[in-house]
C-alpha positions as a Markdown table, in Angstrom:
| # | Residue | x | y | z |
|---|---|---|---|---|
| 1 | Unk | 8.4 | 2.1 | -1.1 |
| 2 | Unk | 5.8 | 0.0 | -3.1 |
| 3 | Unk | 3.9 | 1.7 | -5.9 |
| 4 | Unk | 0.6 | 1.1 | -4.1 |
| 5 | Unk | 1.9 | 2.7 | -0.9 |
| 6 | Unk | 2.8 | 5.8 | -2.9 |
| 7 | Unk | -0.6 | 5.9 | -4.6 |
| 8 | Unk | 1.1 | 5.4 | -8.0 |
| 9 | Unk | -0.5 | 3.4 | -10.8 |
| 10 | Unk | 0.8 | -0.1 | -11.3 |
| 11 | Unk | 1.4 | -1.5 | -14.8 |
| 12 | Unk | -0.2 | -4.9 | -15.2 |
| 13 | Unk | 0.6 | -7.2 | -18.2 |
| 14 | Unk | -2.2 | -9.5 | -19.3 |
| 15 | Unk | -0.3 | -12.2 | -21.2 |
| 16 | Unk | -1.2 | -12.3 | -24.8 |
| 17 | Unk | -3.2 | -9.0 | -24.5 |
| 18 | Unk | -0.9 | -6.1 | -23.5 |
| 19 | Unk | -0.3 | -3.7 | -20.6 |
| 20 | Unk | -2.8 | -1.7 | -18.5 |
| 21 | Unk | -2.2 | 1.1 | -16.1 |
| 22 | Unk | -4.1 | 0.2 | -12.9 |
| 23 | Unk | -4.7 | 2.8 | -10.1 |
| 24 | Unk | -3.3 | 1.8 | -6.8 |
| 25 | Unk | -6.7 | 2.3 | -5.3 |
| 26 | Unk | -8.1 | -0.6 | -7.4 |
| 27 | Unk | -5.5 | -3.1 | -6.2 |
| 28 | Unk | -7.4 | -4.1 | -3.0 |
| 29 | Unk | -10.5 | -5.2 | -5.0 |
| 30 | Unk | -8.3 | -7.0 | -7.4 |
| 31 | Unk | -6.5 | -8.7 | -4.5 |
| 32 | Unk | -9.8 | -10.1 | -3.2 |
| 33 | Unk | -10.4 | -11.7 | -6.6 |
| 34 | Unk | -6.8 | -13.0 | -6.6 |
| 35 | Unk | -7.6 | -14.6 | -3.2 |
| 36 | Unk | -10.6 | -16.4 | -4.7 |
| 37 | Unk | -8.4 | -17.6 | -7.6 |
| 38 | Unk | -5.8 | -18.9 | -5.1 |
| 39 | Unk | -8.5 | -20.8 | -3.2 |
| 40 | Unk | -9.8 | -22.4 | -6.4 |
| 41 | Unk | -6.3 | -23.5 | -7.3 |
| 42 | Unk | -5.7 | -25.0 | -3.9 |
| 43 | Unk | -9.0 | -26.9 | -4.1 |
| 44 | Unk | -8.2 | -28.1 | -7.6 |
| 45 | Unk | -11.7 | -27.1 | -8.7 |
| 46 | Unk | -11.3 | -26.4 | -12.4 |
| 47 | Unk | -14.8 | -24.8 | -12.8 |
| 48 | Unk | -14.3 | -22.4 | -9.9 |
| 49 | Unk | -10.7 | -21.7 | -11.0 |
| 50 | Unk | -11.9 | -20.8 | -14.5 |
| 51 | Unk | -14.6 | -18.5 | -13.2 |
| 52 | Unk | -12.2 | -16.8 | -10.7 |
| 53 | Unk | -9.5 | -16.3 | -13.4 |
| 54 | Unk | -12.0 | -14.7 | -15.8 |
| 55 | Unk | -13.4 | -12.5 | -13.1 |
| 56 | Unk | -9.9 | -11.3 | -12.2 |
| 57 | Unk | -8.9 | -10.6 | -15.8 |
| 58 | Unk | -12.2 | -8.9 | -16.6 |
| 59 | Unk | -11.9 | -6.6 | -13.6 |
| 60 | Unk | -8.3 | -5.6 | -14.5 |
| 61 | Unk | -9.6 | -4.8 | -18.0 |
| 62 | Unk | -12.4 | -2.8 | -16.5 |
| 63 | Unk | -10.3 | -0.6 | -14.1 |
| 64 | Unk | -7.1 | -0.5 | -16.2 |
| 65 | Unk | -6.2 | 2.0 | -18.9 |
| 66 | Unk | -4.5 | 0.3 | -21.8 |
| 67 | Unk | -1.0 | 1.4 | -22.6 |
| 68 | Unk | 0.1 | 1.9 | -26.2 |
| 69 | Unk | 1.3 | -1.3 | -27.9 |
| 70 | Unk | 4.7 | 0.3 | -28.4 |
| 71 | Unk | 5.1 | 1.2 | -24.7 |
| 72 | Unk | 8.4 | 0.0 | -23.2 |
| 73 | Unk | 7.3 | 0.5 | -19.6 |
| 74 | Unk | 8.2 | -2.5 | -17.4 |
| 75 | Unk | 5.2 | -4.5 | -16.0 |
| 76 | Unk | 5.0 | -4.7 | -12.2 |
| 77 | Unk | 2.5 | -7.5 | -12.3 |
| 78 | Unk | 2.0 | -10.2 | -14.9 |
| 79 | Unk | -1.3 | -12.1 | -15.1 |
| 80 | Unk | -1.9 | -15.3 | -17.1 |
| 81 | Unk | -4.1 | -15.5 | -20.2 |
| 82 | Unk | -7.7 | -16.4 | -19.9 |
| 83 | Unk | -7.1 | -19.9 | -21.3 |
| 84 | Unk | -4.3 | -20.7 | -19.0 |
| 85 | Unk | -4.3 | -24.2 | -17.4 |
| 86 | Unk | -4.7 | -24.4 | -13.6 |
| 87 | Unk | -1.1 | -25.9 | -13.3 |
| 88 | Unk | 0.3 | -23.0 | -15.3 |
| 89 | Unk | -1.3 | -20.4 | -13.0 |
| 90 | Unk | -0.2 | -22.4 | -9.9 |
| 91 | Unk | 3.4 | -22.1 | -11.0 |
| 92 | Unk | 3.0 | -18.3 | -11.4 |
| 93 | Unk | 1.7 | -17.8 | -7.9 |
| 94 | Unk | 4.1 | -16.2 | -5.4 |
| 95 | Unk | 3.8 | -16.1 | -1.7 |
| 96 | Unk | 1.2 | -13.4 | -2.0 |
| 97 | Unk | -0.6 | -14.7 | -5.1 |
| 98 | Unk | -0.6 | -13.0 | -8.5 |
| 99 | Unk | -1.4 | -9.6 | -6.9 |
| 100 | Unk | 0.6 | -9.0 | -3.8 |
| 101 | Unk | -1.0 | -7.3 | -0.8 |
């Protein structure tokens, strides 16, 4: 059973920043931002892509609780750094984006 179905927190790694514990209840709003990011990547619009990536990362930081730097917990989701190139993020996308439904 997926962590979000159980209502368990999800550990998200922000590349270059660390890990955050995100409540399963927050995943749906993050998924909407992920959809916007995917659309920007598909359109190839660098400006919209950059804004969507920053919005997604900022919201993860807002709702997530940072884990200690020495935490060994595995990350369930990995998000690119804020300065990632559009092609780099495109290669990270799975069938359900960066944040699966």
